[in-house]
Backbone as numpy.savetxt, mean C-alpha at the origin, in Angstrom:
# Nx Ny Nz CAx CAy CAz Cx Cy Cz
13.67 -2.70 -12.49 12.85 -1.51 -12.49 13.71 -0.25 -12.49
14.77 -0.27 -11.69 15.72 0.84 -11.66 17.07 0.30 -12.11
17.39 0.44 -13.41 18.65 -0.13 -13.92 19.88 0.44 -13.22
20.90 -0.38 -13.11 22.16 0.03 -12.51 22.69 1.26 -13.23
23.13 2.24 -12.44 23.68 3.47 -13.00 22.64 4.54 -13.32
21.36 4.22 -13.17 20.31 5.19 -13.51 20.05 6.13 -12.33
19.43 7.26 -12.63 19.04 8.20 -11.58 18.04 7.54 -10.63
17.17 6.70 -11.17 16.21 5.99 -10.34 16.88 5.05 -9.36
17.91 4.35 -9.80 18.64 3.43 -8.92 19.34 4.21 -7.81
19.97 5.33 -8.17 20.64 6.15 -7.16 19.63 6.64 -6.12
18.46 7.07 -6.59 17.40 7.52 -5.68 16.98 6.37 -4.75
16.74 5.19 -5.32 16.28 4.03 -4.54 17.33 3.60 -3.52
18.59 3.58 -3.91 19.64 3.17 -2.98 19.80 4.17 -1.83
19.68 5.45 -2.14 19.76 6.47 -1.08 18.57 6.35 -0.14
17.38 6.14 -0.70 16.18 6.00 0.11 16.29 4.76 1.00
16.82 3.67 0.47 16.98 2.45 1.26 17.93 2.70 2.44
19.02 3.38 2.19 19.98 3.68 3.25 19.32 4.54 4.34
18.57 5.54 3.92 17.89 6.43 4.86 16.87 5.64 5.70
16.04 4.83 5.05 15.03 4.06 5.77 15.66 3.03 6.71
16.71 2.37 6.26 17.40 1.39 7.11 17.88 2.06 8.39
18.43 3.26 8.28 18.87 3.99 9.46 17.73 4.31 10.41
16.61 4.81 9.85 15.44 5.11 10.69 14.91 3.85 11.36
14.78 2.77 10.57 14.20 1.54 11.10 15.09 0.92 12.16
16.40 0.90 11.92 17.31 0.34 12.92 17.30 1.15 14.21
17.20 2.48 14.08 17.14 3.32 15.28 15.86 3.04 16.07
14.75 2.86 15.37 13.48 2.56 16.06 13.55 1.23 16.78
14.04 0.21 16.10 14.17 -1.12 16.71 15.12 -1.05 17.90
16.22 -0.31 17.74 17.19 -0.15 18.83 16.60 0.53 20.05
15.58 1.36 19.83 14.90 2.04 20.94 13.73 1.22 21.48
13.56 0.01 20.94 12.49 -0.86 21.42 11.12 -0.55 20.83
11.10 0.14 19.71 9.84 0.53 19.08 9.49 -0.39 17.91
8.21 -0.46 17.60 7.77 -1.13 16.39 8.03 -0.20 15.21
8.25 -0.78 14.05 8.42 -0.01 12.82 7.15 -0.16 12.00
6.36 0.89 12.01 5.12 0.94 11.23 5.16 2.21 10.41
4.87 2.10 9.14 4.91 3.28 8.29 3.63 3.41 7.48
3.39 4.60 6.97 2.23 4.86 6.14 2.58 4.57 4.69
1.69 3.87 4.01 1.92 3.50 2.62 0.71 3.88 1.78
0.95 4.66 0.74 -0.11 4.95 -0.23 -0.34 3.71 -1.07
-1.56 3.26 -1.11 -1.95 2.20 -2.04 -2.79 2.92 -3.08
-2.33 3.10 -4.24 -1.30 2.34 -4.88 -0.33 3.32 -5.55
0.94 3.24 -5.16 2.02 4.02 -5.75 3.13 3.04 -6.08
3.55 3.06 -7.33 4.60 2.16 -7.80 5.53 2.91 -8.74
6.75 2.39 -8.92 7.63 3.00 -9.92 6.97 3.03 -11.30
7.11 4.15 -11.97 6.54 4.32 -13.31 6.95 3.20 -14.26
8.19 2.74 -14.13 8.72 1.71 -15.02 7.90 0.42 -14.96
7.26 0.14 -13.83 6.48 -1.10 -13.72 5.33 -1.10 -14.72
4.67 0.04 -14.89 3.58 0.13 -15.86 4.10 -0.08 -17.28
5.34 0.34 -17.55 5.92 0.11 -18.87 6.28 -1.36 -19.06
6.81 -1.99 -18.01 7.19 -3.40 -18.09 5.98 -4.34 -18.05
4.96 -3.95 -17.32 3.76 -4.78 -17.12 2.51 -3.98 -17.44
2.25 -3.68 -18.72 1.10 -2.83 -19.06 -0.25 -3.44 -18.69
-0.29 -4.74 -18.41 -1.55 -5.38 -18.02 -2.05 -4.91 -16.66
-1.23 -4.18 -15.90 -1.70 -3.68 -14.60 -2.62 -2.47 -14.79
-2.67 -1.93 -16.00 -3.46 -0.73 -16.26 -4.83 -1.08 -16.85
-5.84 -0.34 -16.44 -7.16 -0.52 -17.03 -7.23 0.33 -18.31
-8.39 0.37 -18.93 -8.54 1.10 -20.20 -8.33 2.60 -20.05
-8.51 3.11 -18.83 -8.31 4.55 -18.58 -6.86 4.86 -18.17
-5.99 3.84 -18.14 -4.60 4.06 -17.77 -4.36 4.06 -16.27
-5.33 3.61 -15.50 -5.19 3.52 -14.04 -4.70 2.13 -13.66
-3.87 2.07 -12.62 -3.42 0.78 -12.11 -4.59 0.11 -11.41
-4.86 -1.14 -11.78 -6.01 -1.87 -11.27 -5.55 -2.99 -10.34
-5.86 -2.85 -9.05 -5.43 -3.85 -8.07 -6.04 -5.22 -8.31
-7.16 -5.28 -9.04 -7.81 -6.57 -9.27 -7.23 -7.32 -10.46
-6.29 -6.73 -11.17 -5.69 -7.42 -12.31 -4.77 -8.53 -11.79
-4.77 -9.66 -12.47 -3.92 -10.77 -12.02 -2.44 -10.40 -12.11
-2.08 -9.57 -13.07 -0.70 -9.12 -13.18 -0.34 -8.22 -12.00
-1.29 -7.37 -11.57 -1.02 -6.49 -10.44 -0.78 -7.31 -9.18
-1.50 -8.40 -9.00 -1.26 -9.25 -7.83 0.18 -9.75 -7.84
0.69 -10.15 -8.99 2.09 -10.61 -9.08 3.05 -9.47 -8.74
2.75 -8.27 -9.23 3.59 -7.10 -8.94 3.58 -6.81 -7.44
2.39 -6.81 -6.84 2.29 -6.55 -5.41 2.99 -7.64 -4.60
2.84 -8.89 -5.02 3.54 -9.99 -4.34 5.05 -9.73 -4.34
5.59 -9.38 -5.49 7.03 -9.09 -5.59 7.40 -7.91 -4.71
6.56 -6.86 -4.71 6.84 -5.68 -3.91 6.91 -6.02 -2.43
5.89 -6.73 -1.92 5.89 -7.07 -0.50 7.00 -8.06 -0.15
7.26 -9.02 -1.04 8.35 -9.96 -0.78 9.68 -9.22 -0.65
9.93 -8.30 -1.57 11.17 -7.52 -1.50 11.18 -6.59 -0.30
10.03 -5.97 -0.01 9.96 -5.04 1.11 10.35 -5.74 2.42
9.78 -6.91 2.68 10.05 -7.59 3.94 11.42 -8.28 3.95
11.94 -8.57 2.78 13.29 -9.12 2.69 14.33 -8.02 2.95
14.13 -6.87 2.34 15.08 -5.76 2.47 14.95 -5.04 3.81
13.74 -5.03 4.37 13.49 -4.31 5.62 12.79 -5.24 6.62
13.51 -6.21 7.17 12.89 -7.14 8.11 12.44 -6.46 9.41
12.85 -5.22 9.63 12.47 -4.48 10.83 10.99 -4.08 10.84
10.36 -4.08 9.67 8.98 -3.61 9.56 8.04 -4.52 10.35
7.25 -3.91 11.23 6.28 -4.68 12.00 4.85 -4.46 11.51
4.63 -3.38 10.79 3.28 -3.12 10.29 3.24 -2.01 9.27
2.12 -1.96 8.55 1.92 -0.96 7.51 0.56 -0.31 7.72
0.59 0.99 7.73 -0.62 1.80 7.82 -1.01 2.11 6.38
-2.05 1.47 5.89 -2.47 1.59 4.49 -3.41 2.76 4.34
-3.08 3.63 3.42 -3.99 4.72 3.08 -4.24 4.66 1.58
-5.41 5.03 1.18 -5.75 5.04 -0.23 -6.58 6.29 -0.50
-6.74 6.59 -1.74 -7.45 7.80 -2.14 -6.53 8.58 -3.04
-6.31 9.84 -2.70 -5.36 10.59 -3.52 -3.96 10.05 -3.24
-3.12 10.18 -4.21 -1.73 9.73 -4.06 -0.82 10.92 -4.30
0.34 10.84 -3.71 1.29 11.94 -3.78 2.55 11.44 -4.47
2.70 11.80 -5.73 3.86 11.36 -6.50 4.50 12.55 -7.20
5.73 12.35 -7.59 6.46 13.39 -8.31 7.50 14.05 -7.42
8.27 14.93 -8.02 9.35 15.61 -7.31 8.86 16.32 -6.05
7.71 16.95 -6.14 7.16 17.72 -5.01 7.01 16.85 -3.76
6.73 15.55 -3.98 6.49 14.63 -2.86 7.63 13.63 -2.66
8.76 13.93 -3.25 9.96 13.13 -3.10 9.82 11.72 -3.65
8.94 11.55 -4.64 8.80 10.28 -5.36 8.87 10.57 -6.86
10.06 10.94 -7.33 10.20 11.44 -8.70 10.02 10.38 -9.79
10.06 9.11 -9.45 10.02 8.06 -10.46 8.76 7.21 -10.35
7.73 7.75 -9.74 6.55 6.96 -9.42 5.26 7.50 -10.03
4.27 6.64 -10.05 2.91 7.00 -10.44 1.97 6.39 -9.41
0.77 6.92 -9.32 -0.17 6.38 -8.36 -1.60 6.74 -8.71
-2.51 5.99 -8.13 -3.94 6.29 -8.24 -4.71 5.58 -7.13
-5.92 6.04 -6.92 -6.80 5.40 -5.96 -7.05 3.96 -6.41
-6.90 2.97 -5.53 -7.12 1.59 -5.94 -8.59 1.22 -6.07
-9.49 2.05 -5.56 -10.92 1.75 -5.63 -11.44 2.36 -6.93
-11.37 1.56 -8.00 -11.69 2.06 -9.34 -13.14 1.79 -9.74
-13.79 0.93 -9.05 -15.17 0.58 -9.41 -16.00 0.40 -8.16
-16.78 -0.64 -8.16 -17.66 -0.95 -7.05 -16.87 -1.03 -5.75
-17.20 -0.15 -4.80 -16.46 -0.08 -3.53 -16.45 -1.41 -2.80
-17.56 -2.10 -2.79 -17.65 -3.39 -2.10 -16.63 -4.37 -2.68
-16.61 -4.51 -3.97 -15.70 -5.45 -4.63 -14.25 -5.08 -4.40
-13.91 -3.81 -4.61 -12.51 -3.39 -4.52 -11.99 -3.41 -3.09
-12.79 -2.94 -2.13 -12.33 -2.98 -0.73 -12.16 -4.42 -0.26
-13.12 -5.26 -0.57 -13.01 -6.67 -0.16 -11.74 -7.29 -0.75
-11.53 -7.05 -2.03 -10.36 -7.62 -2.69 -9.08 -7.13 -2.03
-8.96 -5.82 -1.85 -7.73 -5.24 -1.31 -7.49 -5.69 0.14
-8.51 -5.64 0.96 -8.34 -6.04 2.36 -8.00 -7.52 2.46
-8.66 -8.35 1.67 -8.35 -9.79 1.73 -6.93 -10.05 1.23
-6.53 -9.36 0.17 -5.16 -9.53 -0.33 -4.15 -9.14 0.76
-4.33 -7.97 1.36 -3.40 -7.50 2.39 -3.39 -8.44 3.60
-4.55 -8.96 3.96 -4.62 -9.89 5.08 -3.84 -11.16 4.77
-4.06 -11.70 3.58 -3.37 -12.94 3.19 -1.87 -12.73 3.08
-1.48 -11.68 2.38 -0.06 -11.47 2.07 0.71 -10.93 3.26
0.23 -9.87 3.86 1.00 -9.18 4.89 0.73 -9.76 6.28
-0.54 -9.90 6.63 -0.88 -10.36 7.98 -0.58 -11.84 8.18
-0.94 -12.64 7.19 -0.78 -14.08 7.36 0.60 -14.56 6.91
0.96 -14.31 5.66 2.23 -14.82 5.15 3.43 -14.23 5.88
3.39 -12.93 6.18 4.54 -12.27 6.82 4.33 -11.96 8.30
3.16 -12.25 8.82 2.86 -12.01 10.23 3.15 -10.56 10.64
2.75 -9.64 9.77 2.88 -8.21 10.04 1.49 -7.61 10.19
1.42 -6.44 10.81 0.14 -5.78 11.03 -0.24 -4.89 9.85
-1.53 -4.83 9.59 -2.10 -3.90 8.62 -3.11 -3.04 9.34
-2.96 -1.73 9.19 -3.91 -0.76 9.68 -4.56 -0.18 8.43
-5.80 -0.52 8.18 -6.50 -0.12 6.96 -7.34 1.12 7.26
-6.86 2.25 6.75 -7.53 3.52 7.02 -8.59 3.80 5.95
-9.79 4.11 6.39 -10.86 4.42 5.46 -11.17 5.91 5.51
-11.70 6.41 4.41 -12.18 7.79 4.35 -12.73 8.08 2.96
-13.58 9.08 2.88 -14.05 9.72 1.66 -14.41 8.88 0.47
-14.55 9.51 -0.68 -14.85 8.89 -1.97 -16.05 7.95 -1.91
-17.13 8.38 -1.27 -18.30 7.52 -1.16 -17.94 6.26 -0.38
-17.01 6.42 0.52 -16.41 5.30 1.21 -17.36 4.62 2.16
-17.02 3.40 2.52 -17.90 2.63 3.36 -17.97 3.14 4.79
-17.09 4.03 5.22 -17.19 4.54 6.59 -18.44 5.40 6.78
-18.97 5.96 5.69 -20.13 6.82 5.78 -21.43 6.06 5.53
-21.33 4.79 5.23 -22.49 3.96 4.94 -22.39 2.71 5.81
-23.06 2.70 6.96 -22.91 1.56 7.88 -23.22 0.20 7.24
-24.20 0.16 6.35 -24.53 -1.11 5.71 -23.39 -1.59 4.81
-22.84 -0.67 4.02 -21.71 -1.04 3.15 -20.49 -1.40 3.99
-20.25 -0.63 5.06 -19.12 -0.94 5.94 -19.23 -2.37 6.46
-20.41 -2.75 6.92 -20.59 -4.10 7.45 -20.50 -5.15 6.34
-20.97 -4.82 5.13 -20.83 -5.76 4.01 -19.36 -6.03 3.72
-18.56 -4.98 3.77 -17.12 -5.14 3.52 -16.45 -5.86 4.69
-16.60 -5.31 5.89 -15.87 -5.85 7.03 -16.33 -7.24 7.42
-17.62 -7.54 7.30 -18.10 -8.87 7.66 -17.65 -9.95 6.68
-17.25 -9.55 5.48 -16.78 -10.52 4.49 -15.33 -10.91 4.72
-14.64 -10.17 5.58 -13.22 -10.43 5.84 -13.11 -11.13 7.19
-12.56 -12.34 7.21 -12.41 -13.01 8.51 -11.52 -12.19 9.45
-11.85 -12.22 10.73 -11.02 -11.52 11.72 -9.60 -12.06 11.65
-8.66 -11.17 11.85 -7.25 -11.57 11.90 -6.57 -10.76 12.99
-5.74 -11.40 13.75 -5.07 -10.73 14.88 -4.19 -9.56 14.43
-3.82 -9.51 13.16 -2.94 -8.44 12.66 -3.65 -7.42 11.77
-4.98 -7.49 11.68 -5.72 -6.57 10.81 -6.56 -5.62 11.66
-6.37 -4.32 11.41 -7.10 -3.29 12.14 -7.72 -2.32 11.15
-8.89 -1.83 11.48 -9.52 -0.76 10.71 -9.39 0.53 11.50
-9.09 1.62 10.83 -9.11 2.93 11.45 -9.78 3.89 10.48
-10.33 4.94 11.01 -11.13 5.86 10.20 -10.58 7.27 10.31
-10.40 7.90 9.19 -10.04 9.31 9.17 -11.32 10.10 9.07
-11.56 10.93 10.07 -12.72 11.81 10.05 -12.30 13.09 9.36
-12.97 13.44 8.28 -12.52 14.55 7.46 -12.79 15.93 8.06
-13.43 15.99 9.21 -13.61 17.27 9.89 -12.42 17.59 10.79
-11.43 16.77 10.76 -10.22 16.95 11.56 -9.25 15.92 11.04
-8.86 15.02 11.89 -8.10 13.88 11.39 -8.59 12.67 12.15
-7.78 11.93 12.85 -8.20 10.63 13.37 -9.09 10.76 14.59
């Protein structure tokens, strides 16, 4: 994704060094390492290498079988490179990419591209299986806005009741009149 000698590789290697330092310091202080992750933000090159992850509108589609393979590789590498990680705070909706947000080689979009029930169930179940179960890490799934299920109790229960309880899966809600 980031060829040797490229500006993207230099950026990734510097970011890895910076994160390793932060994570090691946290572990050394006896803290858990949990970070916020925009779902879905990926290196731009992935869309060029795997165009099947894009829908007809050019958005990355989490329900595509190719995207599942990409996400599997991403999480496998993430936990291999950063074994200090104890959990991920998942946020979705708007994404912050580009130089302004210190992600100059990335693209992103809201992963909920269609029916909220279908997409939330898919994403939460995927994260539970991959992160909570396979890697025994915590997922904090933050909900908010976009006709989201937090504002519709029936939809919220349809989504949450379809996902088996897991000791590492938590729901949290961002209230848009303030924050958490």
